C-alpha positions in Angstrom: 18.6 -26.0 60.4 22.2 -25.4 59.1 21.4 -27.1 56.3 18.3 -25.4 55.4 20.1 -22.1 56.2 22.9 -22.9 53.3 20.7 -23.9 51.1 18.2 -20.2 51.2 21.9 -18.3 51.5 22.7 -20.3 48.4 19.3 -19.7 46.8 20.1 -15.7 47.6 23.4 -15.6 46.3 21.9 -17.0 42.5 19.4 -14.6 42.7 22.0 -11.8 43.7 23.9 -12.8 40.6 21.4 -13.0 38.0 20.0 -10.1 39.3 23.5 -8.3 39.3 24.4 -9.6 35.7 20.7 -7.7 34.8 21.5 -4.1 36.6 25.1 -3.8 34.7 23.7 -5.3 31.4 21.1 -2.8 31.0 23.2 0.2 32.4 25.4 -0.8 29.7 22.9 -0.5 26.9 21.6 2.7 28.3 24.9 4.5 28.3 26.2 3.3 24.7 22.7 3.8 23.3 23.0 7.1 24.6 26.7 8.0 24.6 27.5 6.3 21.3 24.4 4.4 19.1 21.6 6.5 19.9 19.8 4.6 16.9 19.4 0.7 17.2 18.1 0.6 13.2 21.2 -0.5 12.1 20.8 -4.1 13.6 18.0 -4.5 10.3 20.3 -6.1 7.9 20.4 -4.8 4.3 21.1 -7.0 1.0 23.7 -7.2 -1.1 24.5 -9.3 -4.4 27.9 -11.0 -4.8 28.4 -11.1 -8.9 30.7 -12.6 -10.8 31.3 -12.2 -14.4 32.7 -15.0 -16.1 34.4 -14.9 -19.4 35.4 -18.4 -21.2 37.5 -18.8 -24.3 39.8 -21.0 -25.9 43.9 -19.8 -26.7 45.7 -21.1 -29.4 48.7 -19.1 -27.7 47.5 -16.4 -30.0 47.0 -12.5 -28.9 43.3 -12.0 -27.2 41.1 -9.2 -26.5 38.4 -9.3 -24.2 35.8 -6.1 -23.3 32.6 -5.5 -21.1 30.9 -3.0 -19.7 31.4 -2.8 -15.7 29.3 -1.5 -13.5 29.7 2.4 -11.8 28.4 3.5 -8.4 25.1 5.5 -8.7 21.8 7.2 -6.8 20.6 3.4 -7.9 23.7 1.0 -6.9 27.0 1.1 -4.9 29.9 -0.9 -6.2 32.2 -2.1 -3.5 35.0 -4.8 -3.0 35.8 -5.6 -6.7 38.5 -7.7 -8.4 39.7 -9.3 -11.2 41.3 -12.9 -11.1 42.9 -13.2 -14.6 46.3 -13.9 -14.5 47.5 -14.4 -17.7 46.0 -11.3 -19.0 46.8 -7.7 -18.4 43.7 -5.7 -17.2 42.7 -1.9 -17.8 39.3 0.4 -17.4 38.8 3.4 -19.7 35.5 5.5 -19.9 33.6 5.9 -23.0 30.4 8.0 -22.3 29.8 7.7 -19.5 30.2 4.0 -19.1 32.9 1.5 -17.3 34.5 -0.6 -19.8 37.4 -3.2 -19.0 39.6 -4.4 -21.1 41.8 -7.7 -20.6 44.6 -8.7 -23.6 47.7 -10.4 -23.5 49.0 -13.9 -25.4 47.9 -16.5 -22.7 48.9 -20.6 -22.9 47.2 -23.0 -24.7 44.2 -24.5 -23.6 40.7 -22.8 -22.2 41.1 -19.9 -20.1 38.7 -17.7 -17.8 38.4 -14.4 -16.9 36.6 -13.6 -13.6 35.2 -10.1 -12.7 33.8 -10.1 -9.3 31.8 -7.0 -7.6 29.6 -6.6 -4.7 26.2 -4.8 -5.1 24.0 -2.8 -2.6 21.0 -1.8 -4.4 18.5 1.1 -4.0 15.2 0.7 -5.4 14.0 4.2 -7.4 10.5 5.4 -8.1 9.8 8.3 -9.3 6.4 10.7 -10.1 5.5 12.5 -13.0 5.4 15.9 -12.8 1.2 15.5 -14.8 1.2 19.1 -15.9 4.1 18.3 -17.9 3.2 18.6 -21.6 5.0 16.3 -24.6 5.2 19.3 -26.6 7.7 20.5 -24.8 11.3 22.3 -25.9 13.9 20.3 -27.5 16.7 19.5 -25.0 20.3 20.9 -26.2 23.8 19.5 -25.0 24.0 15.5 -24.4 20.8 14.5 -24.8 20.6 16.0 -28.0 21.9 12.4 -29.2 18.8 10.7 -28.1 16.5 12.0 -29.8 18.4 11.0 -33.4 17.7 7.5 -35.2 19.3 5.1 -35.7 19.7 1.9 -38.3 17.8 -0.3 -35.3 16.2 3.3 -33.5 13.9 4.1 -36.3 12.3 7.2 -35.2 11.3 8.8 -38.2 10.0 5.6 -39.6 6.1 6.5 -41.4 5.3 3.5 -39.3 6.5 4.3 -36.1 5.3 7.4 -36.0 1.6 6.4 -37.0 1.8 4.5 -33.9 2.8 7.7 -31.9 0.4 9.8 -33.5 -2.7 6.7 -32.3 -1.1 6.5 -28.5 -0.8 10.3 -28.2 -3.4 11.0 -25.7 -6.1 14.1 -26.4 -4.4 15.9 -23.8 -1.0 15.5 -25.2 0.6 14.8 -21.4 3.6 13.3 -21.0 1.9 10.6 -18.5 -0.3 10.1 -20.5 2.0 9.2 -23.4 4.1 7.4 -21.5 1.6 5.1 -20.1 0.0 4.0 -23.9 3.1 3.3 -25.1 4.4 1.2 -22.0 0.8 -0.8 -22.3 1.1 -1.2 -26.3 5.0 -2.4 -25.8 4.3 -4.4 -22.7 1.5 -6.1 -25.1 4.1 -7.3 -27.8 4.2 -11.3 -27.3 7.3 -12.1 -25.5 10.0 -13.7 -28.2 13.4 -15.5 -26.6 16.5 -13.5 -27.3 18.5 -14.5 -30.7 20.5 -11.7 -31.9 19.3 -7.9 -32.7 15.5 -6.9 -33.2 15.2 -3.7 -34.2 12.2 -1.3 -33.4 10.5 -1.7 -36.7 10.9 -4.8 -36.8 9.6 -5.7 -33.6 6.5 -3.8 -34.7 5.9 -5.5 -37.5 5.7 -8.9 -36.1 4.1 -7.6 -32.7 6.7 -9.8 -30.9 10.4 -9.5 -29.9 12.8 -10.0 -26.3 13.8 -7.4 -24.4 16.2 -5.6 -26.7 13.3 -5.5 -29.1 10.4 -4.2 -26.6 13.1 -1.4 -25.7 14.4 0.1 -29.1 10.4 0.3 -29.8 9.7 1.9 -26.5 12.7 4.4 -27.6 11.8 4.8 -31.0 8.1 6.1 -30.1 9.7 8.2 -27.5 12.3 9.8 -29.6 9.6 10.5 -32.6 7.7 12.7 -29.5 10.5 14.8 -29.1 11.4 13.2 -25.9 15.1 11.9 -25.2 15.6 8.2 -24.6 18.2 5.6 -24.2 18.3 2.0 -23.5 20.2 0.8 -20.8 21.8 -2.8 -20.0 22.5 -4.8 -17.4 21.6 -7.5 -15.2 18.6 -8.9 -12.8 20.2 -10.0 -10.1 17.8 -13.3 -9.6 20.6 -16.0 -7.4 22.1 -18.6 -9.1 23.7 -19.1 -12.7 22.5 -17.6 -16.5 24.1 -16.1 -19.3 20.7 -13.9 -20.4 21.7 -10.2 -19.9 18.3 -7.7 -19.7 17.9 -4.3 -21.4 15.4 -1.8 -20.4 14.7 2.4 -20.9 15.7 5.6 -19.5 13.3 8.5 -20.1 14.4 12.1 -19.9 11.4 14.0 -18.1 11.6 17.2 -15.7 15.0 16.8 -16.0 15.4 13.5 -14.7 16.4 9.9 -17.0 12.9 7.9 -15.4 13.6 3.9 -15.7 11.0 2.1 -18.0 11.1 -1.6 -18.5 7.7 -3.0 -20.2 8.9 -6.2 -20.2 9.1 -7.2 -16.4 6.0 -4.4 -15.6 8.4 -1.5 -14.7 6.5 1.4 -15.1 8.9 5.1 -13.6 10.8 2.4 -11.3 13.8 0.6 -10.7 13.6 -2.6 -8.4 17.2 -2.7 -5.9 17.9 -5.9 -7.8 18.6 -4.3 -11.4 22.1 -4.1 -12.0 23.2 -1.2 -14.5 26.4 -2.3 -16.5 25.9 0.2 -19.9 23.8 3.0 -20.9 23.5 3.0 -24.5 22.4 0.1 -27.6 25.9 -1.3 -27.2 27.3 -4.9 -27.1 27.9 -5.9 -23.6 31.1 -8.4 -24.9 33.0 -7.5 -27.3 36.3 -10.5 -28.1 38.9 -11.9 -30.6 37.1 -13.9 -33.5 37.1 -17.8 -33.1 37.9 -18.3 -29.6 35.1 -20.4 -28.5 33.8 -17.5 -26.6 31.6 -17.3 -23.7 30.1 -16.0 -20.6 28.5 -16.6 -17.4 26.7 -14.5 -14.6 27.1 -15.6 -11.3 24.6 -14.3 -8.3 24.1 -14.7 -5.0 22.2 -13.0 -2.6 23.4 -12.3 1.3 22.5 -10.9 3.9 25.1 -8.4 6.0 25.4 -5.2 8.2 23.8 -2.0 7.2 27.1 -0.1 5.7 26.8 2.7 7.8 28.6 -0.1 10.3 31.6 0.1 8.2 32.1 3.6 8.8 31.2 3.9 12.8 33.0 1.3 14.5 32.9 3.0 17.7 29.3 2.1 17.7 30.7 -1.6 16.6 32.5 -2.7 19.9 34.3 -5.9 19.3 33.8 -5.7 15.2 35.9 -1.9 15.6 38.5 -3.5 17.7 39.2 -6.9 16.2 38.8 -5.4 12.6 42.0 -3.3 13.6 44.0 -6.3 13.9 43.0 -8.5 11.4 40.3 -10.7 12.7 38.0 -11.9 10.3 34.7 -10.4 10.7 33.3 -13.8 9.9 34.9 -15.8 12.3 34.2 -13.1 15.0 30.5 -13.5 14.5 30.8 -17.3 14.8 32.8 -17.2 18.0 30.2 -14.9 19.8 27.6 -16.5 18.6 28.6 -19.3 20.3 27.2 -18.9 23.6 23.7 -18.1 22.5 23.7 -21.3 20.7 24.3 -23.1 23.8 21.9 -21.6 25.4 19.6 -23.2 23.0 21.3 -26.5 23.6 20.8 -26.5 27.3 17.4 -25.1 27.0 16.3 -28.7 24.5 18.0 -30.7 27.2 17.1 -29.2 30.6 13.6 -27.6 29.7 12.5 -29.9 27.2 14.0 -33.1 28.2 15.5 -33.8 24.8 18.8 -36.1 24.6 21.6 -35.6 22.1 24.7 -36.7 21.1 27.1 -34.9 23.2 26.3 -31.7 25.4 27.3 -29.0 22.9 27.7 -30.7 20.0 24.6 -29.3 18.4 26.2 -26.0 18.5 29.1 -26.5 16.7 27.7 -28.8 14.0 25.4 -25.5 13.7 27.8 -23.2 13.6 30.0 -25.3 11.2 27.0 -25.9 9.0 26.6 -21.9 8.3 29.2 -22.9 5.0 26.9 -25.6 3.6 23.8 -24.1 4.2 21.2 -26.2 7.3 20.2 -28.7 4.5 23.6 -29.5 3.2 25.0 -29.3 6.8 22.7 -31.9 8.3 22.9 -34.0 5.2 26.7 -34.2 5.1 26.4 -34.4 9.7 24.4 -37.9 9.4 26.8 -39.8 6.3 29.9 -38.9 8.2 28.8 -40.1 10.8 27.1 -43.2 9.5 30.9 -44.2 7.6 32.4 -43.4 11.2 30.2 -45.8 12.6 31.2 -48.3 9.8 34.5 -48.1 10.0 33.5 -48.2 14.1 32.3 -51.8 13.6 35.1 -52.8 11.3 38.4 -52.5 13.8 36.1 -52.9 16.9 37.2 -56.7 15.7 40.8 -55.5 16.4 40.1 -55.1 19.7 42.4 -51.6 20.2 42.9 -49.5 23.0 40.6 -46.4 22.9 42.9 -43.4 22.1 44.0 -45.7 18.7 40.9 -46.4 18.2 39.9 -42.8 18.1 42.3 -42.1 16.7 41.5 -44.5 13.7 37.8 -42.9 13.7 39.3 -39.6 13.3 41.4 -40.7 10.0 37.7 -42.1 9.0 36.2 -39.0 9.8 38.4 -36.7 7.2 39.1 -39.6 4.8 35.7 -39.1 5.0 35.5 -35.5 4.5 37.9 -35.3 2.0 35.9 -38.4 -0.5 32.8 -36.4 0.0 33.7 -33.1 -0.6 35.4 -33.9 -3.9 32.9 -36.3 -5.0 30.1 -33.7 -3.9 31.5 -31.0 -5.7 32.1 -33.4 -9.4 28.3 -33.8 -9.0 27.8 -30.4 -9.0 26.8 -30.2 -4.7 29.5 -27.5 -3.7 27.6 -26.5 -0.6 28.0 -30.3 0.1 31.6 -29.7 -0.5 32.4 -27.2 2.2 31.7 -30.3 5.2 35.6 -30.2 5.4 35.1 -27.3 7.4 33.0 -29.7 10.1 35.2 -30.3 13.8 36.5 -33.9 12.9 37.7 -34.7 17.1 33.9 -34.4 17.7 32.9 -36.5 14.6 34.5 -39.3 15.4 33.9 -39.3 19.3 29.5 -39.1 18.4 30.0 -42.2 15.4 31.9 -43.6 18.9 28.9 -43.0 21.1 26.2 -43.9 18.0 27.9 -47.4 17.7 27.8 -47.8 21.3 24.2 -47.0 21.9 23.2 -49.1 18.9 25.1 -52.3 20.6 24.0 -51.2 24.0 20.6 -50.1 23.2 19.4 -50.7 20.0 19.5 -49.2 16.6 16.4 -47.7 16.8 17.0 -45.1 20.5 20.6 -44.7 18.1 18.8 -43.7 15.3 15.9 -41.6 17.7 18.8 -39.3 19.6 20.6 -38.4 16.5 17.1 -37.1 15.4 16.7 -35.4 18.2 20.6 -34.1 17.6 18.5 -32.7 14.0 16.1 -30.8 15.5 18.6 -29.1 18.7 21.0 -28.2 15.6 18.6 -26.1 13.2 17.9 -24.2 16.6 20.9 -23.6 17.2 21.5 -22.9 13.1 18.8 -20.6 12.8 19.6 -18.8 16.3 23.5 -18.7 15.6 23.0 -17.2 11.8 20.4 -14.5 12.9 22.4 -11.1 11.3 20.1 -9.1 13.8 21.5 -10.9 16.8 25.1 -11.2 15.2 24.9 -7.4 14.8 23.8 -7.1 18.5 26.3 -9.0 20.0 29.2 -7.6 18.2 27.8 -3.7 19.5 26.5 -4.9 22.5 29.3 -7.9 23.9 28.0 -6.8 27.5 24.5 -8.9 26.5 27.3 -12.2 26.9 26.8 -11.1 30.8 22.7 -12.1 30.0 23.3 -15.0 28.6 25.8 -16.2 31.6 22.9 -15.0 33.8 20.7 -17.1 31.4 22.7 -19.9 32.0 22.5 -19.5 35.6 18.8 -19.2 35.6 18.6 -22.7 34.0 21.1 -24.2 36.0 19.1 -24.1 38.6 15.9 -25.4 36.8 14.2 -28.5 39.0 10.9 -28.9 37.6 9.5 -31.2 35.6 10.5 -31.5 32.0 8.5 -30.9 28.9 9.0 -34.7 28.0 8.1 -35.4 31.8 4.5 -33.9 31.4 4.2 -35.5 28.1 5.0 -39.2 29.7 3.3 -38.7 33.0 0.4 -37.0 32.6 -1.5 -39.8 32.4 -0.7 -40.1 36.1 -0.5 -36.7 37.0 -4.2 -36.0 35.6 -5.7 -39.2 36.9 -4.2 -38.5 40.5 -5.8 -35.1 40.4 -8.6 -36.3 38.8 -8.9 -39.0 41.7 
C-alpha cells in the first residue's frame, strides 16, 4: 500500500515539475514580450551575401597599381564588414563622380600575388511605378543630370539610325511609360551574345545581337535621343559560387527618380535584392598596370542571418547582447544554446521511435560539427573517419592492448585521418569536406571502437543498420540546431531551456510502446484483437 502511495506521489511530483516549468516559461515570455520585444518579427531571418573581389597578378618586383570600384550603401543595398587582405600593397579609397574606388599600389616581391576585398551585402529589392501622366516631351533637366543626355563615342544617341528607331518606337500618346516599355521590349529582343570587349549602341543595333553592355548602351542611346537622362550601372548578380563575369544595366531619370531597367534579365522598373551596384557611368570595372598577367574572380556566398534590427537592440536579444559584450562569438553561442534542442531530438528517436544509434548524444554532436561542412559532406566525413579508425582498430587488435592505450591509438588515428582527409579534400576542390577537422575526435574514436565490436559480436549487417539509423538522427538534429529562427528565438528567450527540460522530464516518464515496437508486433497485437 505504501509502495503504491509512493508511486502516485512520484507521479504527482513529476506532473508538478512539468506544470511549474511551463508556467514559469509562459510568464517570462509574456513579460519579455511586453517589456522588451513587443514584436516577434525579428525571429524571421533575412538573407545576406558575402562577396570577395579577388585580383591576381604576377609581380616581377616592379611597382604595381590596381584600381576597382567598391560598393556604397544606399536605399537598395547596405554594405557591412568590409576588409582588405592585401599585405604588400598600400590600400586607399577615393571618390569620383559619386563612385567609390579602391586603389592598391606598391612594389611587391616577385611571384604571383592576390589582393582580396571582402564585404557583406544586405540587399533590398526596389520596384517603381511610373506615373502614366508623364510625357516624353518634358522640360530639359538641369545640373548634374544634363551630362546623361550627351552622346558619346559608344552611346551614339544623335546617330540617324538611332533616331529613326526612336521615332518608330515612340507611341502615339507620347507617354514616358509607353516609350520605356517599347524600348525595353526592343532591346530585350536582341539576340544574346557573350561578352567580348566593348559593344557600342550602334553596333548592337546593326548586328541585332549584344551582351548586357551592348544592350544597355543601346537602351541609354534611345533614352537620350528623346531627352530622357539615362546612364549605365555596373555591378554583379550575386548568385552563389565563383564567377568572372560582371553585369550592366540602366537607370533612367523619370519623375525625379533614377528608375532601374535591365532588359537582359527582364527586370522592368525594378532591381532585385541580389543585384550589387558597384559603379554608375560607362566605366571599366578594373584598371591595372599593363603586362602583369592580371585576372579577377568574384566569390559569392549566400547566408541567412538574424534581422539587422537585432544588432542595435541588444536588450531584446537576451544572451546575445550579454555575451557579445565579453567577446563570446555569436556563432559559438548559437551552437551551444541549440545542443539541448538537438538532444531532445535524439531522445525522441531513441525513446519514442525506438531507433538505436551509436552513442547517446553522438548524433547531436556530429550535427553541431557539421554546420561547418554542410549536412551531406558532414555525414560523408563521419562515415569515412569511422571506417578508417575501425580499420586501425582491427589491425591493433592483434597487439592485445589494454583499453585506454587502445583508445589513445584510435584517437591518434582519427586525428591523422582528419588532417590527411582534410588536406586531400581541399586539394581536390572539396573545401567543405576539408572542415571535418572540427569534428569531436574523442567521440569518434569511441564510436569507431563500438562499430568494430558490433561488427564482430552482432555482425556487419547490424553494425551498418545502426550506422544508417545514426545518420538519420544526425540529419534531423542538423535541421533542428541549424534552424536560424529557432536559434534567434533561443538567444532572445533563453528561458525556453526550462521548456526543453520539461519536455525531457515528460519523455523520461515514457512507458508506452515505441513506434518500432508497434511495427514489429503489429501482427500479434492486431491478431489478438481480432480473436
